[in-house]
C-alpha positions as CSV (number, residue, x, y, z in Angstrom):
1,M,-92.5,116.5,-110.2
2,A,-93.7,118.8,-107.3
3,C,-89.7,121.4,-106.7
4,Q,-88.1,121.1,-103.8
5,N,-86.6,123.8,-102.4
6,Q,-83.7,124.2,-100.4
7,N,-84.9,126.8,-98.1
8,A,-88.7,125.3,-98.0
9,A,-88.0,124.0,-94.3
10,N,-87.5,127.6,-92.8
11,F,-90.7,129.0,-94.9
12,L,-90.6,131.7,-91.7
13,S,-87.5,133.4,-92.0
14,N,-87.3,133.7,-95.2
15,G,-91.0,133.5,-96.5
16,K,-92.1,137.3,-97.8
17,K,-95.8,137.0,-98.2
18,I,-98.9,135.2,-96.6
19,V,-102.0,134.6,-98.8
20,G,-105.4,133.7,-97.3
21,V,-108.2,132.5,-98.8
22,A,-111.4,132.9,-97.3
23,L,-114.8,130.9,-97.1
24,N,-113.9,128.1,-99.1
25,Y,-115.1,125.0,-97.2
26,M,-118.7,124.5,-98.6
27,D,-119.8,123.7,-95.4
28,V,-119.0,127.3,-94.3
29,V,-121.3,128.6,-97.3
30,L,-124.3,126.0,-96.6
31,A,-123.5,126.9,-92.2
32,R,-123.6,130.8,-93.5
33,N,-127.0,130.4,-96.3
34,V,-124.4,132.7,-98.5
35,P,-123.2,132.3,-102.0
36,V,-120.9,130.2,-103.3
37,P,-118.2,132.3,-104.9
38,K,-117.1,132.5,-108.1
39,E,-113.6,132.8,-107.4
40,P,-111.2,131.9,-104.6
41,L,-112.0,135.5,-102.0
42,V,-108.1,136.3,-100.6
43,F,-106.5,138.4,-98.1
44,L,-102.4,138.6,-96.9
45,K,-101.1,138.7,-94.1
46,P,-97.5,140.0,-92.6
47,T,-95.3,137.0,-92.6
48,S,-95.0,139.3,-88.5
49,S,-98.2,137.6,-87.7
50,Y,-96.5,133.8,-87.5
51,L,-96.4,131.5,-84.5
52,Q,-94.4,128.1,-83.4
53,E,-95.2,126.0,-81.5
54,G,-93.8,126.6,-77.9
55,Q,-94.6,130.4,-77.8
56,P,-98.2,131.6,-76.4
57,I,-100.9,132.9,-78.8
58,V,-101.5,136.6,-77.3
59,L,-104.6,137.8,-78.0
60,P,-104.9,142.5,-78.5
61,K,-105.6,144.0,-75.8
62,V,-107.8,146.6,-78.8
63,F,-109.5,142.8,-80.2
64,T,-112.5,141.8,-77.7
65,K,-113.9,138.6,-79.7
66,V,-111.0,136.4,-82.0
67,A,-112.0,133.0,-83.1
68,Y,-109.2,130.0,-84.1
69,E,-109.7,129.0,-88.0
70,V,-107.7,125.7,-88.2
71,E,-106.3,125.4,-92.1
72,L,-104.1,123.5,-94.3
73,G,-101.0,125.6,-95.4
74,V,-99.0,124.9,-99.1
75,V,-95.8,126.4,-99.3
76,I,-94.6,127.2,-102.1
77,G,-90.9,126.6,-103.3
78,K,-90.0,128.4,-107.2
79,P,-91.8,131.7,-107.5
80,C,-94.7,131.6,-110.2
81,K,-96.1,133.9,-111.6
82,N,-99.2,133.5,-114.6
83,V,-99.5,129.5,-113.8
84,S,-101.3,127.1,-115.0
85,K,-104.2,125.2,-113.0
86,A,-102.6,122.0,-114.9
87,D,-99.1,123.3,-113.7
88,A,-99.1,124.8,-110.3
89,M,-98.6,121.7,-108.1
90,S,-95.7,121.7,-109.6
91,Y,-94.3,124.8,-107.8
92,V,-95.3,123.8,-104.5
93,A,-92.5,122.3,-101.9
94,G,-94.4,121.3,-99.4
95,Y,-97.3,121.8,-96.3
96,C,-98.1,123.2,-92.0
97,L,-100.7,122.3,-90.5
98,A,-101.7,126.8,-89.8
99,L,-104.5,128.6,-88.3
100,D,-105.4,131.7,-89.1
101,L,-106.6,133.2,-86.0
102,T,-108.8,136.1,-86.6
103,A,-110.0,139.0,-84.5
104,Q,-114.2,139.1,-85.8
105,C,-114.6,141.8,-83.9
106,N,-112.7,143.4,-86.1
107,L,-114.2,141.6,-89.7
108,G,-117.4,141.9,-89.3
109,P,-117.4,146.0,-89.1
110,A,-114.3,145.9,-91.7
111,R,-116.0,143.5,-94.3
112,A,-119.7,144.9,-93.1
113,A,-118.7,149.1,-94.6
114,G,-116.4,146.9,-97.1
115,H,-113.0,148.1,-95.5
116,P,-109.9,146.4,-95.4
117,W,-108.9,143.3,-93.5
118,T,-105.8,143.3,-93.1
119,L,-105.9,144.2,-88.6
120,G,-108.2,142.1,-88.0
121,K,-106.4,139.2,-89.7
122,G,-102.3,140.2,-89.8
123,F,-101.8,141.2,-85.8
124,D,-98.8,139.7,-83.6
125,T,-99.5,135.3,-83.1
126,S,-102.3,135.5,-85.6
127,T,-100.3,132.3,-87.5
128,P,-99.6,129.6,-85.8
129,V,-97.7,126.7,-87.6
130,S,-96.3,123.8,-88.3
131,Q,-93.1,122.8,-88.9
132,F,-92.5,122.3,-92.3
133,I,-94.2,118.5,-94.3
134,P,-92.5,118.0,-97.4
135,I,-94.6,117.8,-100.4
136,E,-93.6,113.5,-100.5
137,K,-94.7,113.1,-97.3
138,V,-99.2,113.9,-98.7
139,T,-100.6,112.0,-101.0
140,D,-103.5,113.6,-101.1
141,P,-103.6,117.0,-100.4
142,H,-107.2,117.4,-101.0
143,N,-108.0,114.6,-98.9
144,L,-106.5,115.7,-95.3
145,P,-109.0,115.5,-91.9
146,L,-108.1,118.6,-89.8
147,W,-109.9,119.2,-86.1
148,L,-108.9,121.7,-83.4
149,T,-109.9,121.4,-79.6
150,V,-110.6,124.0,-77.3
151,N,-109.3,122.9,-73.8
152,G,-110.5,118.8,-74.7
153,D,-113.7,120.2,-76.2
154,L,-114.1,119.1,-80.6
155,K,-114.7,122.8,-82.4
156,Q,-114.1,122.2,-86.3
157,N,-114.0,118.2,-88.3
158,G,-113.3,119.0,-91.9
159,C,-111.8,117.0,-94.6
160,T,-110.1,119.4,-97.1
161,A,-112.1,117.3,-99.9
162,D,-114.8,119.9,-99.0
163,L,-112.5,122.9,-100.3
164,I,-114.1,124.4,-103.1
165,F,-111.3,126.1,-104.4
166,K,-108.5,122.9,-104.8
167,V,-104.6,124.4,-103.9
168,P,-103.7,124.6,-108.0
169,D,-107.0,126.6,-108.4
170,I,-105.7,129.0,-106.3
171,I,-102.4,128.8,-107.2
172,S,-103.1,129.7,-110.4
173,Y,-105.7,132.2,-109.6
174,V,-103.5,134.2,-107.3
175,S,-100.1,133.9,-109.7
176,K,-102.8,135.9,-112.2
177,Y,-102.0,139.4,-109.8
178,M,-99.0,139.0,-108.0
179,T,-95.6,136.7,-107.6
180,L,-95.7,134.0,-105.6
181,E,-92.4,133.8,-104.1
182,A,-90.0,130.4,-103.0
183,N,-90.7,130.3,-98.9
184,D,-95.2,132.1,-99.7
185,L,-97.4,130.2,-97.2
186,I,-101.3,130.1,-98.6
187,L,-103.5,129.2,-96.6
188,T,-106.4,127.5,-97.5
189,G,-109.3,128.5,-95.1
190,T,-111.1,126.4,-92.6
191,P,-114.0,124.2,-92.0
192,N,-117.0,125.2,-90.2
193,G,-116.9,125.2,-86.7
194,A,-114.6,128.7,-86.4
195,D,-115.4,130.5,-82.3
196,A,-114.0,132.2,-80.4
197,F,-111.6,131.6,-77.6
198,K,-110.1,133.1,-74.1
199,A,-106.9,133.7,-72.5
200,G,-106.5,130.6,-70.5
201,D,-107.5,128.8,-73.1
202,V,-105.4,125.6,-75.0
203,I,-105.8,125.3,-77.8
204,Q,-105.0,122.2,-80.1
205,C,-105.8,120.7,-83.6
206,G,-103.9,118.4,-85.9
207,M,-104.2,117.5,-89.9
208,A,-104.2,113.4,-90.1
209,D,-101.2,112.0,-89.4
210,L,-98.8,114.8,-89.8
211,A,-99.0,117.6,-87.6
212,K,-100.7,118.1,-84.0
213,L,-100.6,121.3,-82.3
214,T,-101.2,122.8,-78.7
215,F,-100.4,126.4,-78.4
216,Q,-101.8,128.1,-74.4
217,V,-103.7,131.6,-75.1
218,E,-102.9,134.8,-73.1
219,A,-103.8,137.9,-72.9
220,E,-102.1,141.0,-73.5
């Protein structure tokens, strides 16, 4: 039985970290013509990057190219360390719809030079999220359609069935290196189609019939 942490609905205020996974959709690997990762490619984002619907996405002055990435978010329900894939789902409290906004103008050069991704991933308002979705409302987290539009034009249209590393894979892998704590969020990766957006745009995204978000975009 999956854990139901009583504070999970308030993961934005109670979580200590955001764990992201890069290059985790097969259509992205094929589009970029890169090798399939042998292990999850993990990065961290600060919780100060959270943004709720009703607040604008703010593009920092220091960046010239920021891209949208629609994702399934997984909310951890209780502390876990060195958990097996077989037991991993018992540590999930629920889910959310999320955007992992990425400053490609920063991340591309950083990646090429072997430098950290922190600034390009962790800036303020870079993690817009939906309300908490209890685990009992999600029959199968690995069969959820994801979509995103910019000003009404469809830009991303994928499904979590195409995840290279599934939710139990990610939880088990990360927990070998760091303790995942109650209310931590895992961003599982984005399907193909991530691209830049600009101030004045309206971003909408959705996940099955579970969540839909709308954000106005502003310049700093």
